[in-house]
ZAKE-364527 format. One record per residue (C-alpha): residue number from 1; x, y, z. Coordinates in Angstrom, 3 decimals, padded with zeros to 6 digits. Layout:
ZAKE-364527
resi_east_north_up
NUM_X_Y_Z
...
This chain:
ZAKE-364527
resi_east_north_up
1_000.000_000.000_000.000
2_001.393_003.419_-000.952
3_001.933_006.053_001.707
4_-000.698_008.792_001.382
5_000.394_012.148_000.049
6_001.407_014.648_002.789
7_-001.927_016.544_002.758
8_-003.962_013.344_003.123
9_-001.626_012.055_005.841
10_-001.881_015.380_007.698
11_-005.695_015.386_007.555
12_-005.748_011.796_008.819
13_-003.489_012.773_011.718
14_-005.847_015.631_012.632
15_-008.909_013.359_012.427
16_-007.230_010.848_014.734
17_-007.117_013.500_017.478
18_-009.929_013.658_020.017
19_-009.922_017.467_019.775
20_-008.996_019.778_016.948
21_-005.351_020.771_017.496
22_-004.180_024.295_018.175
23_-002.708_026.118_015.193
24_000.802_026.250_016.663
25_003.784_025.508_014.434
26_005.299_022.795_016.660
27_001.947_020.997_016.957
28_001.355_021.202_013.218
29_004.901_020.025_012.455
30_004.396_017.060_014.765
31_001.150_016.108_013.007
32_002.554_016.599_009.505
33_005.822_014.772_010.152
34_007.577_017.416_008.059
35_010.193_020.065_008.810
36_009.321_023.754_009.326
37_009.648_024.770_005.663
38_007.713_021.812_004.262
39_005.028_022.168_006.933
40_004.564_025.842_006.129
41_004.346_025.075_002.402
42_001.866_022.248_003.049
43_-000.382_024.408_005.233
44_-000.382_027.259_002.715
45_-001.340_024.971_-000.146
46_-004.084_023.312_001.940
47_-005.470_026.720_002.949
48_-005.495_027.866_-000.674
49_-007.382_024.692_-001.625
50_-009.909_025.333_001.162
51_-009.017_022.096_002.978
52_-008.360_023.686_006.365
53_-010.522_025.846_008.554
54_-009.723_027.559_011.831
55_-012.088_027.819_014.773
56_-012.207_030.073_017.833
57_-012.609_027.060_020.125
58_-011.424_023.479_019.717
59_-013.905_020.983_018.324
60_-014.242_017.490_019.767
61_-014.837_014.214_017.983
62_-018.508_013.225_017.770
63_-019.024_010.478_020.344
64_-022.672_009.625_019.843
65_-023.492_006.083_018.752
66_-023.635_005.763_014.958
67_-027.352_004.972_015.122
68_-027.921_008.480_016.527
69_-025.131_010.360_014.765
70_-025.563_009.262_011.140
71_-029.248_010.187_010.678
72_-028.365_013.709_011.848
73_-025.306_014.097_009.574
74_-026.199_012.424_006.296
75_-029.126_014.580_005.059
76_-026.932_017.691_004.943
77_-024.626_016.059_002.384
78_-027.190_016.233_-000.444
79_-029.410_018.990_-001.766
80_-032.321_016.523_-001.529
81_-031.375_014.925_001.808
82_-031.022_011.476_000.199
83_-027.761_009.787_001.217
84_-026.565_006.225_001.795
85_-023.367_005.211_003.575
86_-022.190_001.825_002.292
87_-019.531_-000.349_003.862
88_-016.630_-001.944_001.933
89_-018.670_-005.065_001.155
90_-021.579_-003.092_-000.289
91_-023.903_-003.280_002.705
92_-025.963_-000.289_003.787
93_-024.557_001.183_007.016
94_-026.963_004.118_007.091
95_-029.631_005.609_004.890
96_-031.620_008.785_004.858
97_-034.325_009.599_002.321
98_-034.259_006.443_000.208
99_-036.623_003.499_000.633
100_-034.698_000.702_002.410
101_-034.748_-001.634_-000.608
102_-033.353_001.098_-002.869
103_-030.662_001.981_-000.306
104_-029.582_-001.660_-000.114
105_-029.376_-001.923_-003.912
106_-027.405_001.323_-004.172
107_-024.995_000.065_-001.504
108_-024.475_-003.171_-003.457
109_-023.969_-001.159_-006.661
110_-021.276_000.894_-004.892
111_-019.220_-002.255_-004.290
112_-019.540_-003.167_-007.982
113_-018.434_000.323_-009.042
114_-015.418_000.155_-006.731
115_-014.492_-003.181_-008.282
116_-014.831_-001.744_-011.800
117_-012.732_001.240_-010.779
118_-010.012_-000.985_-009.309
119_-009.865_-003.113_-012.465
120_-009.531_-000.001_-014.652
121_-007.233_002.131_-012.519
122_-004.470_002.195_-015.135
123_-006.800_003.654_-017.739
124_-008.560_006.089_-015.426
125_-005.600_007.494_-013.516
126_-002.552_006.809_-015.648
127_-003.835_007.123_-019.227
128_-006.615_009.665_-018.667
129_-005.124_011.458_-015.652
130_-008.345_011.258_-013.663
131_-007.311_011.638_-010.031
132_-010.673_010.724_-008.565
133_-012.342_007.445_-007.781
134_-015.853_008.905_-007.551
135_-018.486_007.775_-010.032
136_-021.687_009.502_-011.029
137_-024.881_009.087_-012.959
138_-025.622_012.321_-014.796
139_-028.563_013.542_-016.847
140_-028.382_014.754_-020.456
141_-027.218_018.184_-019.259
142_-024.390_016.675_-017.222
143_-026.030_017.360_-013.856
144_-025.560_014.776_-011.144
145_-028.463_012.446_-010.502
146_-026.595_010.249_-008.018
147_-022.913_010.134_-007.119
148_-020.761_007.432_-005.527
149_-018.013_009.006_-003.414
150_-015.417_006.623_-001.920
151_-014.168_007.466_001.558
152_-010.949_005.719_002.578
153_-010.754_005.146_006.335
154_-007.712_003.103_007.282
155_-007.868_-000.052_005.169
156_-011.626_000.325_004.651
157_-013.268_001.976_001.666
158_-016.744_003.234_002.482
159_-018.899_004.897_-000.163
160_-021.175_007.888_000.266
161_-024.010_007.601_-002.227
162_-025.442_011.072_-002.679
163_-028.594_011.994_-004.578
164_-028.543_015.078_-006.822
165_-025.901_017.691_-005.973
166_-023.432_016.721_-003.240
167_-022.716_019.138_-000.419
168_-019.355_017.766_000.670
169_-018.263_021.216_001.862
170_-020.875_021.016_004.669
171_-019.565_020.731_008.263
172_-021.429_017.426_008.550
173_-018.854_015.905_006.189
174_-016.046_016.670_008.632
175_-018.038_015.314_011.574
176_-018.841_012.142_009.633
177_-015.231_011.573_008.583
178_-013.993_012.279_012.106
179_-016.421_009.745_013.567
180_-015.511_007.128_010.918
181_-011.783_007.573_011.540
182_-012.270_007.129_015.274
183_-014.354_004.016_014.787
184_-012.518_002.333_011.877
185_-009.225_004.047_011.126
186_-007.214_004.673_014.266
187_-003.563_003.671_013.918
């Protein structure tokens, strides 16, 4: 397994904390595993990409049981409130907005799409230069009808199945990822 790029590794280190870390250089260097210059460059590039956000007070990891937490977080990730979280085997972990039978079929489809993606990685990433593993069903105008967004947590690949337009910039995404890392991806 390849080592994640520095930005991904840094985000994983932050999500493994129980509280959001203070924005102090020594703390950030410790989390990034880089020297002062490389850490500063990394943080600048992540800020420019909109991948980091500062808060007045530290945030803490969501500690509610998944049965309570997920129904509160998932609807915010779609403009229609329809979202499924599928596990690596294609089983429905959580669903909001879809009938149960549809959610289960979408979860199974996500595992098939991940398999197709894995079999065609050379074409998609190397030949075409597509740096994403997300898949989507779009209408004739190119607008998303449903998207399949892989989420890598440790050795597990979950999939967020999002109806219509995704809202991955929503704070619920961070809370969801933080909770998943604490449950499935701690090192």
